[in-house]
DRENTORKOL-3810 file (N, C-alpha, C; in nm, 4 decimals):
REM DRENTORKOL-3810
@n.u->2.1363; n.v->-0.8180; n.w->1.4353; ca.u->2.0744; ca.v->-0.7429; ca.w->1.3318; c.u->1.9485; c.v->-0.6712; c.w->1.3842
@n.u->1.9343; n.v->-0.5456; n.w->1.3503; ca.u->1.8177; ca.v->-0.4671; ca.w->1.3978; c.u->1.7028; c.v->-0.4770; c.w->1.2979
@n.u->1.6147; n.v->-0.5732; n.w->1.3223; ca.u->1.5013; ca.v->-0.5942; ca.w->1.2315; c.u->1.4061; c.v->-0.4794; c.w->1.2322
@n.u->1.3895; n.v->-0.4077; n.w->1.3408; ca.u->1.3001; ca.v->-0.2925; ca.w->1.3419; c.u->1.3440; c.v->-0.1924; c.w->1.2412
@n.u->1.4712; n.v->-0.1673; n.w->1.2283; ca.u->1.5240; ca.v->-0.0698; ca.w->1.1292; c.u->1.4966; c.v->-0.1177; c.w->0.9880
@n.u->1.5166; n.v->-0.2444; n.w->0.9649; ca.u->1.4945; ca.v->-0.3018; ca.w->0.8314; c.u->1.3464; c.v->-0.2915; c.w->0.7931
@n.u->1.2590; n.v->-0.3355; n.w->0.8812; ca.u->1.1136; ca.v->-0.3288; ca.w->0.8547; c.u->1.0686; c.v->-0.1875; c.w->0.8403
@n.u->1.1226; n.v->-0.0964; n.w->0.9177; ca.u->1.0862; ca.v->0.0441; ca.w->0.9130; c.u->1.1139; c.v->0.1009; c.w->0.7715
@n.u->1.2290; n.v->0.0691; n.w->0.7141; ca.u->1.2610; ca.v->0.1205; ca.w->0.5816; c.u->1.1737; c.v->0.0522; c.w->0.4762
@n.u->1.1383; n.v->-0.0740; n.w->0.4970; ca.u->1.0441; ca.v->-0.1419; ca.w->0.4077; c.u->0.9082; c.v->-0.0781; c.w->0.4067
@n.u->0.8614; n.v->-0.0425; n.w->0.5292; ca.u->0.7301; ca.v->0.0210; ca.w->0.5410; c.u->0.7340; c.v->0.1584; c.w->0.4754
@n.u->0.8429; n.v->0.2299; n.w->0.4935; ca.u->0.8570; ca.v->0.3642; ca.w->0.4303; c.u->0.8504; c.v->0.3529; c.w->0.2765
@n.u->0.9159; n.v->0.2509; n.w->0.2216; ca.u->0.9135; ca.v->0.2310; ca.w->0.0761; c.u->0.7717; c.v->0.1939; c.w->0.0324
@n.u->0.7068; n.v->0.1008; n.w->0.1039; ca.u->0.5696; ca.v->0.0651; ca.w->0.0691; c.u->0.4827; c.v->0.1913; c.w->0.0707
@n.u->0.4928; n.v->0.2729; n.w->0.1747; ca.u->0.4143; ca.v->0.3926; ca.w->0.1913; c.u->0.4375; c.v->0.4857; c.w->0.0732
@n.u->0.5572; n.v->0.5076; n.w->0.0394; ca.u->0.5936; ca.v->0.5964; ca.w->-0.0739; c.u->0.5318; c.v->0.5436; c.w->-0.2046
@n.u->0.5511; n.v->0.4147; n.w->-0.2284; ca.u->0.5040; ca.v->0.3590; ca.w->-0.3579; c.u->0.3508; c.v->0.3492; c.w->-0.3590
@n.u->0.2927; n.v->0.3183; n.w->-0.2473; ca.u->0.1451; ca.v->0.3100; ca.w->-0.2398; c.u->0.0864; c.v->0.4496; c.w->-0.2721
@n.u->0.1380; n.v->0.5540; n.w->-0.2104; ca.u->0.0944; ca.v->0.6878; ca.w->-0.2367; c.u->0.1069; c.v->0.7247; c.w->-0.3832
@n.u->0.2199; n.v->0.6905; n.w->-0.4370; ca.u->0.2481; ca.v->0.7213; ca.w->-0.5830; c.u->0.1482; c.v->0.6508; c.w->-0.6737
@n.u->0.1231; n.v->0.5205; n.w->-0.6489; ca.u->0.0364; ca.v->0.4449; ca.w->-0.7345; c.u->-0.1107; c.v->0.4932; c.w->-0.7190
@n.u->-0.1507; n.v->0.5165; n.w->-0.5960; ca.u->-0.2865; ca.v->0.5639; ca.w->-0.5715; c.u->-0.3083; c.v->0.6987; c.w->-0.6401
@n.u->-0.2145; n.v->0.7901; n.w->-0.6278; ca.u->-0.2281; ca.v->0.9219; ca.w->-0.6917; c.u->-0.2365; c.v->0.9119; c.w->-0.8439
@n.u->-0.1467; n.v->0.8315; n.w->-0.9008; ca.u->-0.1408; ca.v->0.8234; ca.w->-1.0476; c.u->-0.2624; c.v->0.7431; c.w->-1.1023
@n.u->-0.3306; n.v->0.6672; n.w->-1.0184; ca.u->-0.4478; ca.v->0.5940; ca.w->-1.0667; c.u->-0.5692; c.v->0.6812; c.w->-1.0874
@n.u->-0.5723; n.v->0.7970; n.w->-1.0170; ca.u->-0.6868; ca.v->0.8865; ca.w->-1.0260; c.u->-0.8029; c.v->0.8379; c.w->-0.9443
@n.u->-0.7847; n.v->0.7297; n.w->-0.8687; ca.u->-0.8893; ca.v->0.6750; ca.w->-0.7842; c.u->-0.8801; c.v->0.7335; c.w->-0.6424
@n.u->-0.9895; n.v->0.7404; n.w->-0.5741; ca.u->-0.9909; ca.v->0.7983; ca.w->-0.4399; c.u->-0.9661; c.v->0.6914; c.w->-0.3314
@n.u->-0.9298; n.v->0.7422; n.w->-0.2120; ca.u->-0.9165; ca.v->0.6542; ca.w->-0.0973; c.u->-1.0486; c.v->0.5872; c.w->-0.0662
@n.u->-1.1559; n.v->0.6587; n.w->-0.0806; ca.u->-1.2908; ca.v->0.6042; ca.w->-0.0527; c.u->-1.3218; c.v->0.4904; c.w->-0.1511
@n.u->-1.2967; n.v->0.5101; n.w->-0.2778; ca.u->-1.3237; ca.v->0.4045; ca.w->-0.3781; c.u->-1.2401; c.v->0.2803; c.w->-0.3461
@n.u->-1.1120; n.v->0.3021; n.w->-0.3123; ca.u->-1.0276; ca.v->0.1873; ca.w->-0.2836; c.u->-1.0738; c.v->0.1145; c.w->-0.1561
@n.u->-1.1133; n.v->0.1930; n.w->-0.0566; ca.u->-1.1615; ca.v->0.1319; ca.w->0.0695; c.u->-1.2862; c.v->0.0426; c.w->0.0422
@n.u->-1.3763; n.v->0.0923; n.w->-0.0370; ca.u->-1.4964; ca.v->0.0129; ca.w->-0.0697; c.u->-1.4554; c.v->-0.1146; c.w->-0.1407
@n.u->-1.3717; n.v->-0.1020; n.w->-0.2405; ca.u->-1.3295; ca.v->-0.2211; ca.w->-0.3190; c.u->-1.2621; c.v->-0.3230; c.w->-0.2276
@n.u->-1.1767; n.v->-0.2749; n.w->-0.1376; ca.u->-1.0981; ca.v->-0.3661; ca.w->-0.0520; c.u->-1.1781; c.v->-0.4123; c.w->0.0720
@n.u->-1.2983; n.v->-0.3546; n.w->0.0890; ca.u->-1.3803; ca.v->-0.3857; ca.w->0.2053; c.u->-1.3077; c.v->-0.3524; c.w->0.3360
@n.u->-1.2455; n.v->-0.2354; n.w->0.3401; ca.u->-1.1811; ca.v->-0.1820; ca.w->0.4591; c.u->-1.2281; c.v->-0.0412; c.w->0.4806
@n.u->-1.1985; n.v->0.0185; n.w->0.5932; ca.u->-1.2395; ca.v->0.1537; ca.w->0.6188; c.u->-1.1502; c.v->0.2527; c.w->0.5451
@n.u->-1.2023; n.v->0.3739; n.w->0.5275; ca.u->-1.1217; ca.v->0.4780; ca.w->0.4667; c.u->-1.0026; c.v->0.5089; c.w->0.5583
@n.u->-1.0278; n.v->0.4935; n.w->0.6896; ca.u->-0.9204; ca.v->0.5184; ca.w->0.7882; c.u->-0.8037; c.v->0.4194; c.w->0.7691
@n.u->-0.8353; n.v->0.2964; n.w->0.7316; ca.u->-0.7324; ca.v->0.1960; ca.w->0.7030; c.u->-0.6484; c.v->0.2380; c.w->0.5858
@n.u->-0.7119; n.v->0.2877; n.w->0.4806; ca.u->-0.6376; ca.v->0.3337; ca.w->0.3634; c.u->-0.5514; c.v->0.4526; c.w->0.4051
@n.u->-0.6039; n.v->0.5421; n.w->0.4834; ca.u->-0.5283; ca.v->0.6578; ca.w->0.5306; c.u->-0.4076; c.v->0.6095; c.w->0.6140
@n.u->-0.4253; n.v->0.5071; n.w->0.6947; ca.u->-0.3155; ca.v->0.4550; ca.w->0.7764; c.u->-0.2078; c.v->0.3921; c.w->0.6859
@n.u->-0.2491; n.v->0.3274; n.w->0.5745; ca.u->-0.1473; ca.v->0.2747; ca.w->0.4810; c.u->-0.0716; c.v->0.3900; c.w->0.4168
@n.u->-0.1446; n.v->0.4959; n.w->0.3824; ca.u->-0.0805; ca.v->0.6119; ca.w->0.3184; c.u->0.0219; c.v->0.6804; c.w->0.4107
@n.u->-0.0048; n.v->0.6802; n.w->0.5379; ca.u->0.0780; ca.v->0.7477; ca.w->0.6339; c.u->0.1897; c.v->0.6538; c.w->0.6935
@n.u->0.1853; n.v->0.5270; n.w->0.6591; ca.u->0.2853; ca.v->0.4355; ca.w->0.7154; c.u->0.2548; c.v->0.3911; c.w->0.8558
@n.u->0.1323; n.v->0.4153; n.w->0.8980; ca.u->0.0927; ca.v->0.3836; ca.w->1.0328; c.u->0.0614; c.v->0.2340; c.w->1.0465
@n.u->0.0160; n.v->0.1709; n.w->0.9356; ca.u->-0.0066; ca.v->0.0290; ca.w->0.9352; c.u->0.0149; c.v->-0.0242; c.w->0.7925
@n.u->0.0144; n.v->-0.1521; n.w->0.7774; ca.u->0.0320; ca.v->-0.2147; ca.w->0.6454; c.u->-0.0878; c.v->-0.3096; c.w->0.6201
@n.u->-0.1207; n.v->-0.3305; n.w->0.4959; ca.u->-0.2370; ca.v->-0.4157; ca.w->0.4660; c.u->-0.2055; c.v->-0.5629; c.w->0.4882
@n.u->-0.3171; n.v->-0.6336; n.w->0.5131; ca.u->-0.3030; ca.v->-0.7798; ca.w->0.5212; c.u->-0.2733; c.v->-0.8293; c.w->0.3777
@n.u->-0.2416; n.v->-0.9569; n.w->0.3671; ca.u->-0.2131; ca.v->-1.0114; ca.w->0.2314; c.u->-0.3366; c.v->-1.0060; c.w->0.1467
@n.u->-0.4515; n.v->-1.0335; n.w->0.2034; ca.u->-0.5767; ca.v->-1.0290; ca.w->0.1249; c.u->-0.6018; c.v->-0.8852; c.w->0.0753
@n.u->-0.5813; n.v->-0.7879; n.w->0.1635; ca.u->-0.6030; ca.v->-0.6480; ca.w->0.1247; c.u->-0.4977; c.v->-0.6027; c.w->0.0251
@n.u->-0.3755; n.v->-0.6429; n.w->0.0423; ca.u->-0.2684; ca.v->-0.6100; ca.w->-0.0539; c.u->-0.3063; c.v->-0.6671; c.w->-0.1931
@n.u->-0.3565; n.v->-0.7830; n.w->-0.1970; ca.u->-0.4009; ca.v->-0.8450; ca.w->-0.3262; c.u->-0.5065; c.v->-0.7581; c.w->-0.3910
@n.u->-0.6063; n.v->-0.7164; n.w->-0.3105; ca.u->-0.7148; ca.v->-0.6323; ca.w->-0.3641; c.u->-0.6634; c.v->-0.4974; c.w->-0.4101
@n.u->-0.5729; n.v->-0.4383; n.w->-0.3320; ca.u->-0.5144; ca.v->-0.3107; ca.w->-0.3678; c.u->-0.4461; c.v->-0.3224; c.w->-0.5056
@n.u->-0.3643; n.v->-0.4230; n.w->-0.5217; ca.u->-0.2926; ca.v->-0.4431; ca.w->-0.6479; c.u->-0.3853; c.v->-0.4668; c.w->-0.7633
@n.u->-0.4852; n.v->-0.5431; n.w->-0.7395; ca.u->-0.5831; ca.v->-0.5723; ca.w->-0.8466; c.u->-0.6591; c.v->-0.4431; c.w->-0.8858
@n.u->-0.7022; n.v->-0.3664; n.w->-0.7858; ca.u->-0.7828; ca.v->-0.2444; ca.w->-0.8159; c.u->-0.6918; c.v->-0.1371; c.w->-0.8798
@n.u->-0.5724; n.v->-0.1209; n.w->-0.8303; ca.u->-0.4838; ca.v->-0.0139; ca.w->-0.8809; c.u->-0.3988; c.v->-0.0631; c.w->-0.9973
@n.u->-0.4164; n.v->-0.1905; n.w->-1.0375; ca.u->-0.3457; ca.v->-0.2469; ca.w->-1.1507; c.u->-0.1912; c.v->-0.2295; c.w->-1.1364
@n.u->-0.1403; n.v->-0.2726; n.w->-1.0229; ca.u->0.0021; ca.v->-0.2645; ca.w->-1.0019; c.u->0.0498; c.v->-0.4001; c.w->-0.9403
@n.u->0.1775; n.v->-0.4155; n.w->-0.9372; ca.u->0.2385; ca.v->-0.5342; ca.w->-0.8884; c.u->0.2642; c.v->-0.5257; c.w->-0.7345
@n.u->0.2373; n.v->-0.6344; n.w->-0.6643; ca.u->0.2702; ca.v->-0.6350; ca.w->-0.5176; c.u->0.4211; c.v->-0.6244; c.w->-0.5034
@n.u->0.4973; n.v->-0.6868; n.w->-0.5929; ca.u->0.6435; ca.v->-0.6756; ca.w->-0.5871; c.u->0.6873; c.v->-0.5351; c.w->-0.5895
@n.u->0.6227; n.v->-0.4517; n.w->-0.6739; ca.u->0.6595; ca.v->-0.3068; ca.w->-0.6861; c.u->0.6254; c.v->-0.2374; c.w->-0.5537
@n.u->0.5044; n.v->-0.2584; n.w->-0.4996; ca.u->0.4657; ca.v->-0.1926; ca.w->-0.3729; c.u->0.5547; c.v->-0.2327; c.w->-0.2576
@n.u->0.6009; n.v->-0.3618; n.w->-0.2602; ca.u->0.6803; ca.v->-0.4110; ca.w->-0.1489; c.u->0.8308; c.v->-0.3803; c.w->-0.1660
@n.u->0.8666; n.v->-0.3255; n.w->-0.2803; ca.u->1.0047; ca.v->-0.2902; ca.w->-0.3040; c.u->1.0900; c.v->-0.4072; c.w->-0.3545
@n.u->1.0233; n.v->-0.5099; n.w->-0.4047; ca.u->1.0944; ca.v->-0.6251; ca.w->-0.4554; c.u->1.1315; c.v->-0.6103; c.w->-0.6036
@n.u->1.0688; n.v->-0.5149; n.w->-0.6707; ca.u->1.1015; ca.v->-0.4821; ca.w->-0.8101; c.u->1.0768; c.v->-0.3346; c.w->-0.8315
@n.u->1.1308; n.v->-0.2856; n.w->-0.9380; ca.u->1.1116; ca.v->-0.1429; ca.w->-0.9730; c.u->1.0129; c.v->-0.1223; c.w->-1.0878
@n.u->0.9368; n.v->-0.2258; n.w->-1.1180; ca.u->0.8419; ca.v->-0.2201; ca.w->-1.2342; c.u->0.7033; c.v->-0.2289; c.w->-1.1776
END
């Protein structure tokens, strides 16, 4: 089984959903970065699929953007 291909599609889905939720929230990358205690570059990397957040950062993203981690990770469609 090619795990790189599986993880790649998961990252693409996370990236797509993260961008969608961030845009619809009306909040900026800078605001999210401050709340999550990460750099704006980190948020930009999440947006571009260049990296993924740690569990702690994912929790903060979900809390700040009022969304489900299951949704961002592609485990649910809600």
